[in-house]
C-alpha positions as CSV (number, residue, x, y, z in Angstrom):
1,M,-5.8,42.0,-30.0
2,T,-4.6,42.8,-26.5
3,D,-6.5,44.6,-23.9
4,E,-5.7,47.8,-22.3
5,R,-3.6,48.2,-19.1
6,V,-5.5,48.1,-16.1
7,R,-4.9,49.2,-12.3
8,V,-5.0,46.5,-9.9
9,D,-5.9,47.6,-6.2
10,D,-4.1,45.2,-3.8
11,P,-6.3,44.8,-0.6
12,G,-3.2,44.9,1.5
13,E,-0.8,47.8,2.7
14,F,0.5,48.3,-0.7
15,P,-0.6,51.2,-3.0
16,P,-2.4,50.4,-6.2
17,Q,-0.1,49.0,-8.9
18,E,-0.3,49.1,-12.6
19,D,-0.6,45.9,-14.3
20,T,2.0,46.0,-17.0
21,V,1.3,42.5,-18.4
22,E,-0.4,42.4,-21.8
23,R,-2.8,39.6,-22.7
24,L,-3.6,38.0,-26.0
25,W,-7.1,36.7,-26.1
26,T,-7.1,33.5,-28.1
27,P,-10.5,31.8,-27.6
28,Q,-9.9,29.4,-30.6
29,R,-7.3,27.7,-28.2
30,M,-9.9,26.2,-26.1
31,T,-10.6,23.5,-28.7
32,Y,-7.1,22.3,-28.1
33,V,-7.6,22.7,-24.3
34,L,-10.8,20.8,-24.1
35,R,-9.6,17.8,-26.2
36,N,-9.1,14.7,-24.5
37,S,-5.6,14.3,-23.1
38,E,-5.0,11.0,-25.1
39,D,-5.7,13.0,-28.4
40,R,-3.0,15.6,-27.6
41,P,0.7,15.3,-29.0
42,T,3.2,14.2,-26.4
43,K,6.8,14.0,-26.5
44,P,8.4,10.5,-26.7
45,K,9.9,9.0,-23.7
46,T,13.6,8.6,-24.4
47,K,15.2,8.7,-21.1
48,E,14.9,6.8,-17.7
49,C,13.2,8.6,-14.8
50,P,15.8,10.2,-12.7
51,F,13.6,9.8,-9.7
52,C,13.3,6.1,-10.2
53,T,16.9,5.4,-10.9
54,G,18.4,7.9,-8.5
55,P,17.2,5.8,-5.2
56,K,18.8,2.7,-6.8
57,K,22.2,4.2,-6.4
58,S,24.1,5.0,-3.5
59,D,23.3,8.0,-1.5
60,E,26.5,9.8,-2.8
61,D,25.9,8.8,-6.5
62,G,22.3,9.4,-6.6
63,L,22.5,12.8,-4.7
64,I,19.9,11.2,-2.0
65,A,20.0,13.4,1.1
66,W,17.5,11.4,3.0
67,R,15.5,8.3,2.5
68,G,12.2,7.7,4.1
69,T,9.8,4.7,3.9
70,H,7.5,6.3,1.1
71,V,9.5,9.4,0.0
72,F,13.2,10.5,-0.3
73,A,15.0,13.9,-0.6
74,I,17.4,14.2,-3.5
75,M,19.6,17.2,-4.5
76,N,18.6,19.0,-7.7
77,L,21.2,18.4,-10.5
78,Y,20.4,21.7,-11.9
79,P,19.6,23.9,-8.9
80,Y,17.7,27.2,-8.8
81,N,20.0,28.1,-6.0
82,V,22.3,26.6,-3.7
83,G,20.9,23.9,-1.4
84,H,17.8,23.2,-3.6
85,L,16.5,19.7,-3.2
86,M,13.4,18.0,-4.0
87,I,11.0,15.6,-2.1
88,C,9.9,12.7,-4.3
89,P,7.8,9.6,-3.6
90,Y,9.5,6.2,-4.6
91,R,6.5,5.3,-6.5
92,H,6.3,6.6,-10.0
93,V,3.3,8.8,-9.9
94,G,2.8,12.3,-11.8
95,F,0.2,13.9,-9.6
96,I,-0.3,14.5,-5.8
97,T,-3.8,13.2,-6.0
98,E,-2.3,9.6,-6.9
99,L,-0.4,9.4,-3.6
100,D,-2.0,7.2,-0.9
101,D,-2.7,8.6,2.7
102,A,0.6,7.2,4.1
103,E,2.7,8.6,0.8
104,L,1.1,11.9,1.2
105,F,1.7,12.2,5.0
106,E,5.3,11.4,4.7
107,F,5.6,13.8,1.5
108,E,4.4,16.7,3.6
109,K,6.3,15.9,6.8
110,A,9.4,15.3,4.7
111,T,9.0,18.9,3.2
112,T,8.7,20.4,6.7
113,L,11.7,18.3,7.8
114,A,13.8,19.7,4.7
115,M,13.1,23.2,5.8
116,K,14.3,22.5,9.3
117,V,17.5,20.7,7.9
118,M,17.9,23.8,5.6
119,E,17.5,26.2,8.6
120,K,20.1,24.2,10.6
121,V,22.7,23.8,7.8
122,S,22.3,27.0,5.8
123,H,20.3,29.5,7.6
124,P,18.1,30.8,4.8
125,D,15.9,33.8,4.9
126,G,13.2,32.2,3.3
127,Y,12.0,29.3,0.8
128,N,10.4,28.7,-2.3
129,I,8.4,25.5,-2.2
130,G,6.4,24.3,-5.2
131,I,5.1,21.4,-7.4
132,N,4.6,21.8,-11.1
133,Q,2.3,18.9,-11.8
134,G,2.2,18.0,-15.6
135,E,4.2,18.9,-18.6
136,V,1.9,22.0,-19.5
137,A,2.5,23.3,-15.8
138,G,6.3,23.4,-16.3
139,A,7.4,20.1,-14.8
140,G,10.7,19.1,-16.3
141,V,10.1,15.3,-15.2
142,A,6.3,15.4,-15.5
143,A,5.8,11.6,-15.2
144,H,7.2,11.5,-11.5
145,L,6.0,13.9,-8.9
146,H,8.5,15.9,-6.9
147,Q,8.2,19.0,-4.7
148,H,11.0,21.5,-5.1
149,V,12.3,22.9,-1.7
150,V,14.4,26.0,-2.6
151,P,16.4,27.9,0.2
152,R,16.7,31.7,-0.3
153,W,18.5,34.5,1.0
154,N,18.4,38.1,0.9
155,G,20.4,39.3,-2.0
156,D,20.8,35.9,-3.4
157,A,19.8,36.9,-7.0
158,N,22.5,39.0,-8.8
159,F,23.4,39.9,-12.3
160,M,25.1,36.4,-13.3
161,P,21.9,34.6,-14.3
162,I,20.7,37.8,-16.2
163,V,23.8,38.8,-18.0
164,A,26.0,35.6,-18.1
165,Q,23.3,33.0,-18.1
166,T,25.1,31.4,-15.2
167,R,24.3,30.8,-11.6
168,T,27.0,30.9,-9.1
169,M,27.1,28.0,-6.6
170,P,29.4,28.5,-3.7
171,I,29.4,24.9,-2.6
172,L,29.6,21.6,-4.5
173,L,26.4,19.3,-4.7
174,S,28.3,16.5,-3.0
175,D,29.2,18.6,0.0
176,Q,25.7,20.1,0.3
177,R,24.2,16.6,0.0
178,A,26.6,15.3,2.8
179,A,25.6,18.2,5.1
180,Y,22.1,17.8,4.6
181,A,22.2,13.9,5.0
182,Q,23.9,14.2,8.5
183,C,21.2,17.0,9.5
184,F,18.3,14.7,8.1
185,A,19.7,12.0,10.2
186,E,19.6,14.0,13.3
187,L,16.3,15.6,13.0
188,A,14.2,13.0,11.3
189,P,13.3,11.3,14.6
190,A,11.8,14.5,15.9
191,F,9.5,14.3,13.0
192,N,8.6,10.6,13.6
193,L,10.3,9.8,10.2
194,P,13.0,7.2,9.6
195,S,16.5,8.6,10.4
196,H,18.3,5.9,8.2
197,N,20.2,6.7,4.9
């Protein structure tokens, strides 16, 4: 059973909009949702964690743009947009609540530093920043916390992803990593973060 469409009145300067999302009410799903997590089915772990193995490689091979004391910045091998990188703790934890104070502080400082690096290297018009915590929330590597930092430009979305299921990337990951790494090294001291790579 779906509910009827409703109008949503936004409190801002925008006029009221029609909510076009249909909803399917399934109260029986609460039985599954409320079960203990250890009772739920899980996917078998078949691959090594890329966020644990990446830092063990050279910066170039691991696509590491910056190494801090507690966290590092790594290029996304499957970027949503050109320049997409992620901030990851070295420690293998799945949720931000598992970080200690030093890790959490550097995690957030590194995110701000990444934005400044992107601003200097790529001049984006905006950013998407986010964390999907847990497989159910959409995390591709749910067992190792990582925060996406995605630069965005006006008009950066075009017909290719929709029609051809293809994203166009005007710069190689290795070249983008090198440009970011140089800028991280330059800007990190201003954030009281390590500048070594």
